[in-house]
C-alpha positions in Angstrom: 4.4 -24.8 -31.0 3.0 -21.4 -32.6 -0.3 -21.4 -32.8 -2.5 -19.4 -35.6 -6.0 -18.3 -36.0 -7.1 -18.3 -39.5 -10.0 -16.7 -41.2 -12.1 -17.9 -45.2 -10.4 -21.1 -44.7 -13.7 -22.8 -46.1 -13.8 -19.9 -49.2 -10.3 -21.2 -50.5 -11.4 -25.2 -49.6 -14.8 -24.5 -51.3 -13.2 -23.0 -54.6 -11.1 -26.1 -55.5 -13.1 -28.4 -57.2 -14.7 -25.6 -59.3 -11.1 -25.8 -61.0 -10.8 -29.0 -61.9 -14.9 -29.5 -63.3 -14.2 -26.7 -66.1 -11.8 -26.8 -69.6 -8.8 -25.4 -69.5 -9.4 -21.5 -70.1 -11.6 -21.8 -66.8 -9.1 -23.2 -64.9 -6.9 -20.9 -65.0 -9.5 -18.1 -64.3 -9.8 -20.2 -61.0 -6.3 -20.4 -60.5 -5.8 -16.7 -60.7 -8.9 -16.1 -58.3 -7.6 -19.1 -56.2 -4.6 -17.2 -56.0 -6.0 -14.1 -54.7 -8.2 -15.8 -52.2 -5.0 -17.1 -50.7 -3.3 -14.1 -50.3 -6.5 -12.6 -48.8 -6.7 -15.5 -46.6 -2.7 -15.2 -45.2 -3.5 -11.7 -44.7 -6.2 -12.3 -42.6 -4.1 -14.7 -40.9 -3.1 -13.7 -37.2 -0.4 -14.9 -34.9 -2.0 -16.0 -31.5 0.6 -15.5 -29.6 1.0 -12.0 -30.8 -3.1 -11.5 -30.2 -3.1 -12.6 -26.6 0.3 -10.1 -26.2 -1.5 -7.3 -27.6 -4.6 -8.2 -25.4 -2.1 -8.6 -22.0 -1.4 -5.0 -23.0 -4.6 -3.3 -23.2 -5.2 -4.7 -19.9 -6.1 -2.1 -17.7 -2.4 -1.3 -15.6 -3.2 -1.3 -12.2 -5.7 -3.7 -12.2 -5.4 -6.4 -9.4 -7.8 -8.3 -7.6 -7.9 -7.0 -3.8 -9.2 -9.4 -1.6 -9.3 -6.8 0.9 -10.9 -2.9 -0.1 -9.8 0.3 1.6 -11.8 3.0 -0.6 -14.1 4.8 0.6 -13.7 2.9 4.2 -13.0 4.2 7.7 -10.4 3.0 9.8 -10.4 3.0 13.7 -7.2 1.5 15.3 -6.2 0.9 19.1 -2.6 0.5 19.4 0.4 0.5 21.9 4.2 -0.4 21.9 7.6 1.1 23.0 8.2 4.8 22.9 11.9 5.7 22.8 13.1 9.5 23.5 16.7 11.3 22.8 17.1 12.4 26.6 14.3 10.0 28.3 14.7 6.3 28.9 12.0 4.3 26.8 8.7 3.8 28.1 5.4 2.2 27.1 3.2 4.4 24.4 -0.5 4.1 23.8 -3.0 5.9 21.5 -5.4 5.5 19.4 -6.3 6.6 15.5 -8.9 7.2 12.5 -8.2 6.7 9.2 -10.3 7.6 6.2 -8.7 5.7 3.4 -9.9 8.0 0.1 -8.4 5.5 -2.6 -6.5 2.0 -1.9 -3.5 3.7 -2.4 -3.8 6.6 -0.4 -5.3 7.9 3.0 -5.2 10.3 5.7 -4.7 9.4 9.0 -6.1 11.3 13.4 -4.4 9.7 15.9 -3.8 10.7 19.7 -0.8 9.3 21.8 -0.2 9.5 25.5 3.0 8.0 27.0 5.1 9.6 29.7 9.0 10.2 31.1 11.1 8.0 33.2 11.7 9.3 36.3 15.2 7.6 37.5 16.8 10.0 34.2 15.1 12.4 35.3 17.0 12.5 38.8 19.7 11.7 37.2 19.8 15.1 35.5 18.9 17.5 38.9 21.8 15.7 40.0 24.6 18.4 40.5 22.5 21.2 39.9 20.0 23.5 41.9 17.2 23.4 39.4 14.9 20.3 39.6 11.5 19.0 37.9 8.7 19.2 40.7 6.7 15.9 38.3 9.6 13.3 37.9 6.0 11.2 35.9 6.1 13.8 33.1 2.7 13.3 30.8 3.4 13.8 26.9 0.5 13.8 24.4 0.1 14.0 21.3 -1.9 14.5 18.3 -1.2 14.4 14.5 -2.5 14.4 11.2 -0.8 12.5 8.7 -1.1 11.1 5.4 -0.7 7.4 4.4 0.2 6.2 0.8 0.4 2.2 0.8 2.4 1.4 -3.0 2.6 -2.0 -2.3 -0.3 -4.9 -2.0 0.8 -8.9 -1.7 0.1 -11.3 -0.3 2.1 -13.9 2.0 1.3 -18.0 2.9 1.9 -19.4 6.5 1.5 -23.0 6.9 -1.8 -23.3 4.3 -3.3 -19.9 5.2 -2.8 -17.0 2.5 -2.1 -13.8 4.4 -2.9 -10.4 2.4 -0.7 -7.3 3.0 -0.1 -3.9 2.5 3.6 -1.7 3.5 2.8 1.8 3.6 4.7 5.4 4.0 3.5 8.1 6.1 4.5 11.7 6.7 2.7 14.7 8.2 3.0 17.3 11.6 1.5 17.4 15.3 1.4 18.8 18.4 3.0 17.9 21.3 2.2 18.8 25.1 4.0 18.2 28.2 5.7 20.1 30.9 9.1 20.4 29.2 7.6 20.6 25.5 4.9 23.0 23.4 4.8 22.9 20.3 5.1 21.3 17.0 6.6 18.2 15.7 7.3 16.4 12.7 6.2 12.8 11.9 7.9 10.3 9.9 7.1 6.3 9.8 6.3 3.2 7.6 4.7 0.3 8.1 3.2 -3.0 7.3 -1.3 -4.0 7.2 -2.0 -7.8 7.4 -5.5 -8.2 6.8 -8.2 -10.5 8.4 -11.8 -11.4 6.6 -12.8 -7.9 5.0 -13.1 -5.9 8.4 -10.4 -6.0 10.5 -6.5 -6.2 10.6 -3.2 -6.1 12.1 -0.7 -3.3 12.0 2.8 -2.9 13.2 4.2 0.7 12.6 7.7 2.4 13.3 7.9 6.1 13.7 9.8 8.9 13.9 8.9 13.0 15.6 11.0 15.6 15.7 10.4 18.5 17.8 12.4 20.5 20.6 12.5 19.5 24.1 13.5 21.8 27.4 15.0 20.5 30.7 16.4 22.4 33.1 17.1 26.0 31.3 18.2 24.1 28.1 16.8 23.8 24.7 16.9 20.8 22.7 15.9 19.6 19.4 15.1 16.2 20.0 14.5 12.8 17.3 12.3 10.0 19.5 11.4 7.2 18.4 8.2 4.5 18.5 7.5 1.1 17.6 3.7 0.2 17.5 1.1 -2.8 17.2 -3.1 -2.1 16.7 -5.7 -3.8 15.7 -7.7 -1.9 12.8 -11.8 -2.1 12.2 -12.8 -0.8 9.0 -16.5 0.3 8.4 -18.3 -0.8 6.4 -17.7 -4.9 7.0 -17.2 -5.8 3.6 -15.6 -4.8 0.8 
């Protein structure tokens, strides 16, 4: 059933007894004034359901209560995971990052990563050639800067507890240093953050790195990928 909010009802009711006390002429005049007051009353009646809808529309878009606020906070992360190379076999990758959150949706991140080439694959590449790689345990270091965009914020229920999370996408550039690769690389990625309290988070990231690699006098444009898990600490320690 629809609810209405009406004003000046008391005025319309109070005018009725006065109309009965006077004569016919006064009564006629009272009837005219009563009709006018009824019209005023009707014009001041507002459908409550419509009023509620208008109030909702007036609310600022995107005003969502957040248990975990990232805006103007610093994030420090330690990461480790699996690195899959186009020309070499998979191995581990470890690293760390610093992120400054300009808003809850946008941030800039600086990170450093360390991995190495698999010796068995390098030996296979050397077979049948007169050239060899002196370092069969080739180290690779990446230094990267990416922009982070977090358009989705929500919550999940695990058992009896509710966990807040966000989804983010990354794009940026970096520099690679190794015996077979030197120069710039492009970075694309996406990930999820699960927030714990107001100062910590657990995150999972998948990233793709595109760069040029040279092995045994041959140059290749490679696209390496990694999946990492991280533990993050936010400063200050509260929203």
